[in-house]
ROLOFI-100665 format. One line per field, with one value per residue (C-alpha): residue number from 1; residue in three letters; x, y, z. Coordinates in Angstrom, 1 decimal, decimal comma. Layout:
REM ROLOFI-100665
k	[NUM / ...]
r	[Ala / ...]
east	[X / ...]
north	[Y / ...]
up	[Z / ...]
***
This chain:
REM ROLOFI-100665
k	[1 / 2 / 3 / 4 / 5 / 6 / 7 / 8 / 9 / 10 / 11 / 12 / 13 / 14 / 15 / 16 / 17 / 18 / 19 / 20 / 21 / 22 / 23 / 24 / 25 / 26 / 27 / 28 / 29 / 30 / 31 / 32 / 33 / 34 / 35 / 36 / 37 / 38 / 39 / 40 / 41 / 42 / 43 / 44 / 45 / 46 / 47 / 48 / 49 / 50 / 51 / 52 / 53 / 54 / 55 / 56 / 57 / 58 / 59 / 60 / 61 / 62 / 63 / 64 / 65 / 66 / 67 / 68 / 69 / 70 / 71 / 72 / 73 / 74 / 75 / 76 / 77 / 78 / 79 / 80 / 81 / 82 / 83 / 84 / 85 / 86 / 87 / 88 / 89 / 90 / 91 / 92 / 93 / 94 / 95 / 96 / 97 / 98 / 99 / 100 / 101 / 102 / 103 / 104 / 105 / 106 / 107 / 108 / 109 / 110 / 111 / 112 / 113 / 114 / 115 / 116 / 117 / 118 / 119 / 120 / 121 / 122 / 123 / 124 / 125 / 126 / 127 / 128 / 129 / 130 / 131 / 132 / 133 / 134 / 135 / 136 / 137 / 138 / 139 / 140 / 141 / 142 / 143 / 144 / 145 / 146 / 147 / 148 / 149 / 150 / 151 / 152 / 153 / 154 / 155 / 156 / 157 / 158 / 159 / 160 / 161 / 162 / 163 / 164 / 165 / 166 / 167 / 168 / 169 / 170 / 171 / 172 / 173 / 174 / 175 / 176 / 177 / 178 / 179 / 180 / 181 / 182 / 183 / 184 / 185 / 186 / 187 / 188 / 189 / 190 / 191 / 192 / 193 / 194 / 195 / 196 / 197 / 198 / 199 / 200 / 201 / 202 / 203 / 204 / 205 / 206 / 207 / 208 / 209 / 210 / 211 / 212 / 213 / 214 / 215 / 216 / 217 / 218 / 219 / 220 / 221 / 222 / 223 / 224 / 225 / 226 / 227 / 228 / 229 / 230 / 231 / 232 / 233 / 234 / 235 / 236 / 237 / 238 / 239 / 240 / 241 / 242 / 243 / 244 / 245 / 246 / 247 / 248 / 249 / 250 / 251 / 252 / 253 / 254 / 255 / 256 / 257 / 258 / 259 / 260 / 261 / 262 / 263 / 264 / 265 / 266 / 267 / 268 / 269 / 270 / 271 / 272 / 273 / 274 / 275 / 276 / 277 / 278 / 279 / 280 / 281 / 282 / 283 / 284 / 285 / 286 / 287 / 288 / 289 / 290 / 291 / 292 / 293 / 294 / 295 / 296 / 297 / 298 / 299 / 300 / 301 / 302 / 303 / 304]
r	[Met / Glu / Gly / Leu / Phe / Ala / Gln / Leu / Leu / Thr / Thr / Ala / Phe / Leu / Ala / Thr / Phe / Ile / Arg / Ser / Val / Val / Pro / Leu / Leu / Leu / Thr / Gly / Leu / Gly / Gly / Leu / Phe / Ser / Glu / Arg / Ser / Gly / Val / Val / Asn / Ile / Ala / Leu / Asp / Gly / Leu / Ile / Ile / Phe / Gly / Ala / Leu / Ala / Gly / Ala / Val / Ala / Thr / Leu / Val / Leu / Glu / Pro / Thr / Phe / Gly / Ala / Leu / Ala / Pro / Trp / Leu / Gly / Trp / Leu / Ala / Gly / Ala / Leu / Val / Gly / Gly / Leu / Ile / Ala / Trp / Ile / His / Ala / Val / Val / Ser / Ile / Lys / Tyr / Arg / Ala / Asp / Gln / Val / Ile / Ser / Gly / Thr / Ala / Ile / Asn / Leu / Leu / Ala / Ser / Gly / Val / Pro / Ala / Val / Ile / Leu / Thr / Ala / Leu / Tyr / Gly / Thr / Ser / Thr / Glu / Ser / Pro / Lys / Val / Gln / Asn / Pro / Leu / Pro / Leu / Trp / Gly / Val / Gly / Glu / Leu / Arg / Phe / Ser / Pro / Pro / Val / Phe / Phe / Ala / Phe / Leu / Val / Val / Ala / Val / Thr / Trp / Tyr / Val / Leu / Tyr / Arg / Thr / Pro / Tyr / Gly / Leu / Arg / Leu / Arg / Ala / Thr / Gly / Glu / His / Pro / Gly / Ala / Ala / Ala / Ser / Met / Gly / Val / Asn / Val / Arg / Arg / Met / Arg / Tyr / Ser / Gly / Val / Ile / Leu / Ser / Gly / Val / Leu / Ala / Gly / Thr / Ala / Gly / Val / Phe / Leu / Ser / Ile / Gly / Asn / Leu / Asp / Ser / Tyr / Val / Arg / Asn / Ile / Ser / Ala / Gly / Leu / Gly / Phe / Ile / Ser / Leu / Ala / Ala / Leu / Ile / Phe / Gly / Gln / Trp / Lys / Pro / Leu / Gly / Val / Leu / Gly / Ala / Thr / Leu / Leu / Phe / Gly / Phe / Leu / Gln / Ala / Leu / Ser / Ile / Thr / Leu / Gly / Gly / Thr / Asp / Leu / Leu / Pro / Pro / Thr / Leu / Val / Thr / Ala / Leu / Pro / Tyr / Leu / Ile / Thr / Ile / Ile / Ala / Leu / Ile / Phe / Thr / Gly / Arg / Ser / Ala / Ala / Pro / Arg / Ser / Leu / Gly / Arg / Pro / Tyr / Asp / Gly]
east	[-180,5 / -177,8 / -180,4 / -182,7 / -179,9 / -179,1 / -182,8 / -182,8 / -179,9 / -181,7 / -183,4 / -186,6 / -186,7 / -185,9 / -188,8 / -191,1 / -190,0 / -190,7 / -194,1 / -194,9 / -193,9 / -195,8 / -199,5 / -198,4 / -196,5 / -199,3 / -201,9 / -199,7 / -199,0 / -202,7 / -203,5 / -200,8 / -202,8 / -206,0 / -204,6 / -202,4 / -205,6 / -207,1 / -209,3 / -208,8 / -209,0 / -209,4 / -211,2 / -207,9 / -208,4 / -211,9 / -210,6 / -208,0 / -210,7 / -213,0 / -210,1 / -209,0 / -212,5 / -213,1 / -209,8 / -210,4 / -214,1 / -213,3 / -210,5 / -212,7 / -215,4 / -213,1 / -210,5 / -212,7 / -212,9 / -209,6 / -207,3 / -203,9 / -205,2 / -207,9 / -205,7 / -204,6 / -208,3 / -208,9 / -206,2 / -208,0 / -211,3 / -209,9 / -208,3 / -211,6 / -213,7 / -211,2 / -211,6 / -215,4 / -215,6 / -213,2 / -215,4 / -218,3 / -216,2 / -215,3 / -218,9 / -220,0 / -217,0 / -216,6 / -220,1 / -222,1 / -219,4 / -219,9 / -217,4 / -214,5 / -213,6 / -217,1 / -217,5 / -214,3 / -215,3 / -218,6 / -216,7 / -214,6 / -217,7 / -219,2 / -216,0 / -216,4 / -219,8 / -220,5 / -217,8 / -219,4 / -222,7 / -221,3 / -219,3 / -222,3 / -224,4 / -221,8 / -220,1 / -222,2 / -219,5 / -218,8 / -215,1 / -213,2 / -213,5 / -212,5 / -208,9 / -208,2 / -206,5 / -204,5 / -203,1 / -200,8 / -197,5 / -194,3 / -191,2 / -187,7 / -185,3 / -185,4 / -187,2 / -187,1 / -190,0 / -192,8 / -196,0 / -196,2 / -197,8 / -194,5 / -192,5 / -195,4 / -195,4 / -191,8 / -192,3 / -195,2 / -192,9 / -190,8 / -193,9 / -195,6 / -192,6 / -192,4 / -196,1 / -196,2 / -193,2 / -192,5 / -196,0 / -198,7 / -201,1 / -199,0 / -198,7 / -202,4 / -203,0 / -200,7 / -202,2 / -205,7 / -204,6 / -202,7 / -204,7 / -207,7 / -209,1 / -205,8 / -205,7 / -209,3 / -208,4 / -205,7 / -208,2 / -207,8 / -210,9 / -210,5 / -213,3 / -212,1 / -208,6 / -209,9 / -212,0 / -209,0 / -206,8 / -209,4 / -210,1 / -206,4 / -206,1 / -208,8 / -207,1 / -203,8 / -205,4 / -207,5 / -204,3 / -202,8 / -205,9 / -205,4 / -201,8 / -203,0 / -205,7 / -204,3 / -200,7 / -199,6 / -202,3 / -204,7 / -208,0 / -209,8 / -210,0 / -212,0 / -210,3 / -207,5 / -206,2 / -205,5 / -205,4 / -202,8 / -204,8 / -204,5 / -200,8 / -200,5 / -202,2 / -199,7 / -196,9 / -198,3 / -198,2 / -194,9 / -193,5 / -194,6 / -196,9 / -194,0 / -193,4 / -189,9 / -191,0 / -193,8 / -191,3 / -189,1 / -191,9 / -193,4 / -190,0 / -189,7 / -193,2 / -192,8 / -189,6 / -191,5 / -194,3 / -191,7 / -189,9 / -193,1 / -193,7 / -190,1 / -190,4 / -193,7 / -191,7 / -189,4 / -189,8 / -188,0 / -191,2 / -194,8 / -196,9 / -199,4 / -196,5 / -195,1 / -198,4 / -198,9 / -195,3 / -195,9 / -199,0 / -197,2 / -194,3 / -196,7 / -198,4 / -195,0 / -193,9 / -197,1 / -196,6 / -193,3 / -194,7 / -196,1 / -198,7 / -196,4 / -196,1 / -199,8 / -201,5 / -203,0 / -206,5 / -206,5 / -210,0 / -211,6 / -214,5 / -214,0 / -216,7 / -215,9]
north	[149,8 / 149,8 / 151,2 / 148,3 / 145,7 / 147,6 / 147,3 / 143,5 / 143,1 / 144,7 / 143,0 / 144,9 / 143,1 / 139,8 / 140,4 / 141,2 / 138,1 / 135,8 / 137,3 / 136,8 / 133,1 / 132,1 / 132,2 / 130,6 / 127,8 / 127,0 / 126,9 / 125,0 / 122,3 / 122,2 / 121,6 / 118,9 / 116,8 / 117,2 / 116,5 / 113,6 / 112,0 / 112,4 / 115,4 / 118,6 / 121,6 / 124,8 / 126,3 / 127,2 / 130,9 / 130,9 / 128,9 / 131,6 / 134,2 / 132,3 / 131,6 / 135,2 / 136,4 / 133,9 / 134,6 / 138,4 / 138,2 / 135,6 / 137,7 / 140,8 / 138,9 / 137,2 / 139,8 / 141,7 / 138,5 / 136,7 / 139,6 / 138,5 / 134,9 / 136,0 / 135,9 / 132,4 / 131,4 / 133,4 / 131,3 / 128,1 / 129,5 / 130,4 / 126,9 / 125,2 / 127,3 / 126,6 / 122,9 / 123,1 / 124,8 / 122,2 / 119,5 / 120,8 / 120,6 / 117,0 / 116,0 / 117,4 / 115,9 / 112,5 / 111,5 / 113,1 / 112,7 / 116,3 / 117,8 / 118,8 / 122,0 / 123,2 / 122,6 / 124,5 / 127,3 / 127,6 / 128,0 / 130,7 / 132,5 / 132,2 / 133,7 / 136,7 / 137,6 / 136,0 / 138,0 / 141,3 / 140,1 / 139,1 / 142,3 / 144,4 / 142,5 / 142,8 / 146,1 / 148,0 / 148,0 / 145,5 / 146,2 / 145,6 / 144,6 / 146,8 / 146,6 / 144,0 / 145,3 / 142,1 / 140,6 / 137,7 / 138,5 / 139,1 / 137,1 / 137,9 / 140,9 / 144,2 / 144,1 / 140,3 / 140,0 / 137,6 / 136,2 / 132,5 / 131,3 / 132,1 / 129,6 / 127,2 / 127,3 / 126,1 / 123,5 / 122,1 / 121,5 / 119,0 / 117,5 / 117,1 / 115,3 / 113,0 / 112,2 / 111,5 / 109,4 / 107,8 / 107,0 / 104,5 / 107,4 / 109,0 / 105,7 / 105,3 / 108,9 / 108,6 / 105,2 / 106,7 / 109,3 / 106,9 / 103,6 / 103,9 / 100,5 / 98,8 / 100,7 / 99,6 / 96,0 / 96,2 / 97,4 / 101,2 / 103,3 / 105,5 / 107,9 / 108,4 / 109,1 / 111,6 / 113,4 / 113,7 / 115,1 / 117,7 / 118,8 / 119,2 / 121,4 / 123,6 / 123,8 / 124,9 / 127,4 / 128,7 / 129,2 / 131,1 / 133,4 / 133,9 / 135,0 / 137,6 / 139,1 / 139,0 / 137,8 / 140,3 / 142,9 / 143,7 / 143,4 / 141,6 / 143,5 / 142,7 / 140,4 / 139,8 / 136,8 / 138,7 / 135,5 / 133,8 / 130,6 / 130,3 / 131,1 / 128,4 / 125,9 / 126,8 / 126,3 / 122,9 / 121,9 / 123,6 / 121,7 / 118,4 / 117,6 / 117,1 / 118,9 / 120,2 / 121,0 / 123,1 / 124,8 / 125,7 / 126,9 / 129,1 / 130,6 / 131,5 / 133,0 / 134,7 / 136,3 / 137,6 / 138,9 / 140,7 / 142,0 / 143,5 / 145,3 / 146,7 / 147,6 / 149,4 / 152,1 / 152,7 / 153,9 / 151,0 / 149,4 / 150,5 / 150,1 / 147,8 / 145,5 / 145,5 / 144,4 / 141,7 / 140,3 / 137,5 / 136,3 / 136,5 / 134,4 / 131,9 / 131,4 / 131,0 / 128,5 / 126,4 / 126,4 / 124,5 / 122,2 / 118,9 / 116,7 / 113,7 / 114,0 / 114,5 / 111,7 / 109,3 / 109,4 / 113,2 / 114,5 / 111,1 / 110,2 / 106,8 / 104,3 / 101,6]
up	[-252,2 / -249,5 / -247,1 / -247,8 / -247,1 / -243,9 / -242,9 / -243,6 / -241,1 / -238,2 / -235,2 / -236,2 / -239,5 / -237,8 / -235,4 / -238,3 / -240,1 / -237,1 / -236,6 / -240,3 / -240,1 / -237,0 / -238,3 / -241,6 / -239,7 / -237,3 / -240,0 / -242,4 / -239,8 / -239,1 / -242,7 / -242,7 / -240,2 / -242,2 / -245,6 / -244,4 / -243,3 / -246,8 / -246,2 / -248,2 / -245,9 / -247,9 / -244,9 / -243,2 / -243,7 / -242,2 / -239,2 / -238,6 / -238,6 / -236,2 / -233,9 / -233,8 / -233,1 / -230,4 / -228,7 / -228,6 / -227,5 / -224,8 / -223,5 / -223,4 / -221,5 / -219,0 / -218,2 / -215,7 / -213,6 / -214,4 / -215,2 / -216,6 / -216,9 / -219,4 / -222,6 / -221,8 / -221,5 / -224,7 / -226,4 / -225,3 / -226,5 / -229,9 / -230,3 / -229,3 / -231,7 / -234,5 / -233,7 / -233,5 / -236,9 / -238,3 / -236,8 / -238,9 / -242,0 / -241,0 / -240,5 / -243,8 / -245,7 / -243,9 / -242,7 / -245,5 / -248,2 / -249,5 / -251,8 / -249,5 / -251,4 / -251,5 / -247,7 / -247,0 / -249,2 / -247,4 / -244,1 / -245,6 / -246,8 / -243,3 / -241,9 / -244,1 / -242,7 / -239,3 / -237,4 / -238,5 / -237,2 / -233,9 / -233,5 / -234,3 / -231,7 / -229,0 / -229,6 / -232,1 / -234,8 / -237,6 / -238,2 / -235,0 / -231,4 / -228,4 / -227,4 / -224,8 / -221,6 / -221,1 / -224,3 / -224,2 / -222,5 / -224,4 / -223,7 / -224,8 / -224,9 / -226,7 / -230,1 / -230,0 / -227,7 / -228,7 / -227,3 / -226,3 / -229,6 / -231,3 / -229,2 / -229,4 / -233,2 / -233,5 / -230,8 / -232,8 / -235,8 / -233,8 / -232,2 / -235,5 / -237,0 / -234,1 / -234,1 / -237,8 / -238,1 / -234,7 / -233,2 / -234,1 / -234,4 / -237,1 / -239,0 / -239,0 / -240,0 / -243,0 / -243,9 / -244,0 / -246,4 / -248,7 / -248,6 / -246,4 / -247,5 / -246,6 / -243,3 / -242,5 / -243,2 / -240,5 / -237,9 / -238,3 / -237,9 / -241,0 / -240,2 / -236,6 / -237,8 / -240,4 / -237,8 / -235,5 / -238,3 / -239,4 / -235,8 / -235,1 / -238,1 / -236,7 / -233,3 / -234,8 / -237,3 / -234,4 / -232,4 / -235,4 / -235,2 / -231,5 / -232,2 / -234,7 / -232,5 / -228,9 / -229,4 / -232,1 / -231,9 / -229,0 / -230,8 / -233,6 / -236,8 / -239,9 / -242,4 / -239,9 / -241,8 / -245,0 / -246,9 / -244,7 / -244,7 / -248,5 / -248,3 / -245,6 / -247,9 / -250,6 / -248,2 / -247,3 / -251,0 / -251,6 / -248,6 / -250,0 / -247,1 / -244,7 / -241,4 / -242,2 / -245,8 / -244,4 / -242,0 / -245,0 / -247,1 / -244,4 / -243,6 / -247,3 / -247,5 / -244,1 / -245,3 / -248,4 / -246,1 / -243,9 / -247,0 / -248,4 / -245,1 / -245,2 / -248,9 / -248,1 / -246,4 / -249,5 / -253,0 / -254,7 / -256,0 / -256,6 / -253,5 / -255,2 / -256,4 / -252,9 / -251,4 / -254,0 / -253,8 / -251,3 / -253,2 / -256,6 / -255,3 / -253,8 / -257,2 / -258,9 / -256,3 / -256,8 / -260,6 / -260,0 / -257,4 / -258,6 / -256,8 / -256,6 / -252,9 / -252,1 / -250,2 / -252,7 / -251,3 / -250,7 / -251,4 / -251,9 / -249,6 / -247,8 / -248,7 / -246,3]
***
């Protein structure tokens, strides 16, 4: 046990902790924009996968020409693809008023099969892409060296708080999630606001995928998200749909992820329990989290 505590106080554990938090934080903040506008986005996990795949493939395609600039363009490609897939979810949910949970689930199902088809067509394998020669650079010192999406993720927390609570856009976005009819009567284009919220969620979830594929690893691997999108959704709920709440929840869940990785190298707990630990704690956290803070019109199509 003393050995475990010693491991938790190392810079190696701190680095693992930060890397575990980043994809959860980016995706959770993305989900915040979508759900604050009134659209349930259960497709976050699929958006991570599509963003990760696009980032890796774009970098592989562009690095012979652009060299060290390629991963930055790959980041842009992953964010754009995440936004594009989210736009599809928005069209189905907002324009055609389909069930938002079913639409999101369909995207997750596509994300479980489409990458394998693309990888097979491009590289002759369905499980992983070739390794990129130029992943995103690492900034920092010693073991505390991280790719740019890490710094971007924590910056987005402050930006999200400011946008939601200090700008007209944030006021309109929150109004469309609470009382869309009242917002429309004041001249707010409810559909446009909801589109923007859902697309922003895709851009941020796509960035989380880019971090996983070319910011933390150097290739896309099958099931790279490992359910992080669902944990991010849980963090969003646990954080009461607030930026600082999402930060706190993702720090907690990220710590549990890092702890499970650390415990995986010990004999303190059975390996299966160690692997399931973050997911079990997530379920327990949701049991004690009510829906009182959820936007009042979350999941309800706008009829105006």
